[in-house]
Backbone bond lengths (Angstrom), bond angles and torsions (degrees), N, CA, C in turn:
res aa  C-N    CA-C-N  psi(-1)  N-CA   C-N-CA  omega(-1)  CA-C   N-CA-C  phi
1 M - - - 1.451 - - 1.531 111.92 -
2 I 1.317 116.30 -39.09 1.467 119.68 -175.50 1.536 111.97 -64.60
3 E 1.339 117.37 -27.27 1.463 119.92 179.42 1.531 111.67 -68.63
4 K 1.309 118.20 -15.38 1.466 121.77 178.57 1.531 112.49 -83.70
5 L 1.350 117.05 -9.42 1.461 120.26 176.62 1.524 108.83 -72.40
6 N 1.328 116.34 138.07 1.457 122.47 -177.03 1.528 109.64 -90.61
7 K 1.320 116.14 120.52 1.454 122.33 -178.34 1.534 112.22 -59.54
8 A 1.317 117.49 -27.73 1.468 121.17 -179.50 1.527 111.98 -63.60
9 F 1.330 116.81 -20.95 1.464 120.85 -177.54 1.529 112.39 -106.20
10 D 1.327 117.16 15.66 1.467 121.15 -178.95 1.524 113.48 -63.92
11 H 1.304 117.14 -34.14 1.465 120.44 -176.04 1.526 111.14 -85.92
12 R 1.311 116.58 141.18 1.471 121.56 -176.01 1.527 112.67 -61.11
13 V 1.326 117.99 -32.96 1.467 120.03 179.26 1.527 109.83 -68.04
14 R 1.331 117.61 -43.52 1.465 120.54 178.60 1.522 110.88 -65.65
15 L 1.312 115.97 -38.38 1.461 120.50 176.20 1.531 110.12 -61.85
16 G 1.328 116.53 -41.25 1.465 121.51 177.92 1.517 112.66 -65.86
17 I 1.326 116.29 -42.56 1.470 120.72 178.71 1.523 109.98 -60.50
18 M 1.315 115.68 -49.48 1.464 120.01 -177.92 1.531 111.37 -65.54
19 S 1.312 117.21 -38.06 1.471 120.62 177.79 1.519 110.38 -61.84
20 A 1.329 116.14 -46.80 1.464 120.69 -178.70 1.525 111.37 -64.98
21 L 1.326 116.42 -43.21 1.462 119.50 -177.44 1.523 112.81 -74.57
22 S 1.321 116.71 -21.88 1.466 118.29 179.63 1.523 112.09 -73.72
23 V 1.330 117.64 -18.66 1.470 120.39 179.64 1.531 113.02 -113.16
24 N 1.323 117.33 -1.68 1.461 122.59 176.91 1.524 108.28 -125.12
25 S 1.324 116.84 138.29 1.465 119.16 -178.34 1.523 111.22 -62.98
26 E 1.324 117.22 -34.37 1.460 122.84 173.08 1.516 109.14 -162.56
27 M 1.332 115.23 158.06 1.465 120.85 176.91 1.521 107.98 -141.28
28 S 1.322 115.43 146.05 1.458 120.08 178.59 1.526 109.90 -83.57
29 F 1.318 115.10 164.92 1.464 120.79 178.68 1.529 111.32 -57.07
30 P 1.354 118.57 -49.11 1.470 118.47 179.14 1.530 114.19 -61.87
31 E 1.332 116.47 -35.59 1.470 119.76 177.92 1.526 111.17 -63.74
32 L 1.328 116.49 -46.35 1.464 120.41 179.03 1.530 110.60 -64.75
33 K 1.312 115.84 -42.39 1.470 120.59 -179.62 1.524 111.07 -59.50
34 E 1.321 116.29 -45.89 1.464 120.71 -179.78 1.532 111.23 -67.58
35 L 1.311 116.57 -44.88 1.461 120.84 -179.44 1.527 111.78 -59.07
36 L 1.324 115.98 -44.34 1.464 120.82 -174.61 1.528 113.46 -89.44
37 G 1.331 118.01 -16.02 1.459 121.45 179.17 1.518 112.98 65.24
38 V 1.336 116.02 45.61 1.466 120.95 -179.11 1.522 110.24 -121.17
39 T 1.327 116.34 167.86 1.460 121.04 178.37 1.531 110.21 -80.21
40 D 1.322 115.40 164.80 1.466 121.02 178.01 1.527 110.93 -56.10
41 G 1.321 116.26 -49.89 1.459 121.14 -177.36 1.514 112.96 -63.41
42 N 1.322 115.57 -40.87 1.460 120.49 179.84 1.520 109.80 -63.31
43 L 1.320 116.93 -48.63 1.461 120.76 -179.97 1.525 110.72 -62.62
44 A 1.314 116.51 -45.09 1.467 120.71 -178.29 1.522 111.68 -60.27
45 S 1.316 117.64 -42.57 1.468 119.76 -178.03 1.529 111.33 -67.83
46 H 1.326 117.92 -37.38 1.462 119.97 179.39 1.526 111.77 -73.48
47 I 1.317 116.96 -35.92 1.467 119.66 175.52 1.520 109.67 -64.83
48 K 1.326 116.49 -41.13 1.467 120.44 179.09 1.531 110.51 -60.37
49 A 1.331 117.11 -40.58 1.464 120.78 178.37 1.529 110.84 -63.63
50 L 1.328 116.85 -42.57 1.466 120.53 178.78 1.528 111.35 -69.17
51 E 1.321 115.68 -34.88 1.462 120.63 178.00 1.533 110.34 -66.77
52 S 1.332 117.60 -39.08 1.461 120.46 179.88 1.533 111.49 -66.58
53 E 1.326 117.12 -25.67 1.471 121.81 174.94 1.529 111.38 -83.88
54 Q 1.324 116.31 -3.76 1.461 124.64 -177.42 1.527 112.16 63.58
55 Y 1.348 115.96 34.89 1.460 122.31 176.56 1.531 111.05 -95.26
56 V 1.338 115.87 -18.79 1.461 121.78 -177.33 1.524 108.15 -135.13
57 I 1.336 115.85 140.83 1.463 119.91 173.72 1.521 109.06 -114.28
58 V 1.324 114.73 150.47 1.458 122.16 -177.27 1.519 108.63 -110.22
59 N 1.328 116.05 135.12 1.454 122.43 176.84 1.528 107.65 -124.28
60 K 1.329 116.08 113.22 1.470 120.69 178.85 1.517 108.44 -106.23
61 E 1.323 115.09 131.71 1.462 120.57 -179.44 1.521 109.14 -148.57
62 F 1.317 115.78 172.44 1.453 120.84 174.84 1.515 108.53 -110.48
63 Q 1.315 115.24 134.66 1.452 121.61 177.57 1.531 107.23 -129.21
64 N 1.321 116.11 116.33 1.471 121.09 -174.80 1.524 111.20 53.62
65 R 1.325 115.13 45.16 1.465 123.53 178.04 1.532 114.40 68.10
66 K 1.312 117.28 9.67 1.465 120.85 178.34 1.522 109.39 -113.32
67 P 1.332 115.94 139.20 1.467 117.58 178.20 1.528 111.22 -68.25
68 R 1.318 115.45 141.08 1.463 121.48 178.87 1.520 107.86 -135.78
69 T 1.323 116.00 124.37 1.453 121.25 179.75 1.516 108.80 -110.98
70 C 1.325 115.42 125.24 1.456 121.32 179.21 1.522 109.49 -121.99
71 Y 1.311 114.52 156.79 1.465 121.55 -178.39 1.515 109.43 -128.19
72 A 1.324 114.76 147.84 1.465 121.20 176.82 1.521 107.61 -141.96
73 I 1.307 114.95 154.34 1.452 120.80 178.44 1.530 108.22 -83.26
74 T 1.320 117.14 141.06 1.462 121.07 178.17 1.528 109.42 -86.16
75 K 1.300 115.74 169.62 1.468 120.42 177.58 1.537 110.17 -61.51
76 S 1.323 115.99 -43.74 1.470 119.08 179.24 1.531 110.89 -69.12
77 G 1.336 116.38 -32.26 1.468 120.36 176.47 1.519 111.42 -66.45
78 K 1.304 116.17 -41.49 1.469 121.09 178.86 1.529 110.53 -62.80
79 K 1.332 116.36 -42.63 1.467 121.20 178.94 1.525 110.66 -65.54
80 A 1.327 116.93 -47.11 1.468 121.07 -178.95 1.528 110.78 -62.23
81 F 1.334 117.02 -40.73 1.461 120.59 -179.37 1.526 110.63 -69.70
82 S 1.316 116.25 -40.29 1.463 120.75 177.48 1.529 110.62 -61.85
83 D 1.325 117.10 -42.68 1.468 121.34 177.56 1.528 110.88 -63.17
84 H 1.315 116.18 -39.11 1.471 121.52 178.75 1.535 110.43 -63.42
85 I 1.323 116.50 -45.82 1.468 121.20 179.36 1.529 110.50 -64.10
86 E 1.316 116.74 -40.25 1.477 120.83 176.52 1.520 111.09 -59.91
87 A 1.319 116.80 -42.85 1.465 121.17 179.37 1.525 110.63 -64.20
88 L 1.332 116.74 -41.78 1.470 120.49 176.89 1.526 110.87 -61.62
89 E 1.330 115.77 -44.87 1.465 119.97 179.86 1.522 111.39 -63.07
90 S 1.326 117.63 -36.46 1.465 121.46 177.83 1.520 110.46 -62.96
91 I 1.312 115.76 -42.27 1.464 119.71 178.94 1.519 110.72 -66.94
92 I 1.323 116.03 -44.71 1.479 120.73 -179.51 1.508 110.94 -62.61
93 N 1.309 117.80 -41.85 1.463 121.70 -175.36 1.511 114.81 -88.14
94 H 1.322 116.57 -0.56 1.470 119.97 -179.94 1.524 110.70 -70.20
95 K 1.293 114.41 127.83 1.474 119.46 177.86 1.520 107.94 -114.89
96 K 1.303 114.94 142.08 1.451 121.20 -179.38 1.502 110.81 -81.19
C-alpha cells in the first residue's frame, strides 16, 4: 500500500496546496499563502515543484493594472492526488 503514496505530496505544504486546489477551481498566490500560513519563498518553491510534475498550472494576468497569479489543479494532478488520498485511506482503514 505504501508504494501507492505519491512522493510529490510528501511535504505538508504541497499536500495543503493540492487539497486547496482540489476543492477550488483556482486560487491566487495571496489566498494560498494566507490559507497555508507560509512565506512567499516557501509557497513559490512548492508550487514550482508541483508545476514541474504538471500537477498545477499557473495563470498570470493583470487585474486593474496589477499582476495577479492564480493556480489551478490539472487533470493529471487531480488524478494523482485522488490516488494518493485513496492510498492513505487504505492504510488508515487497514485492519490486521
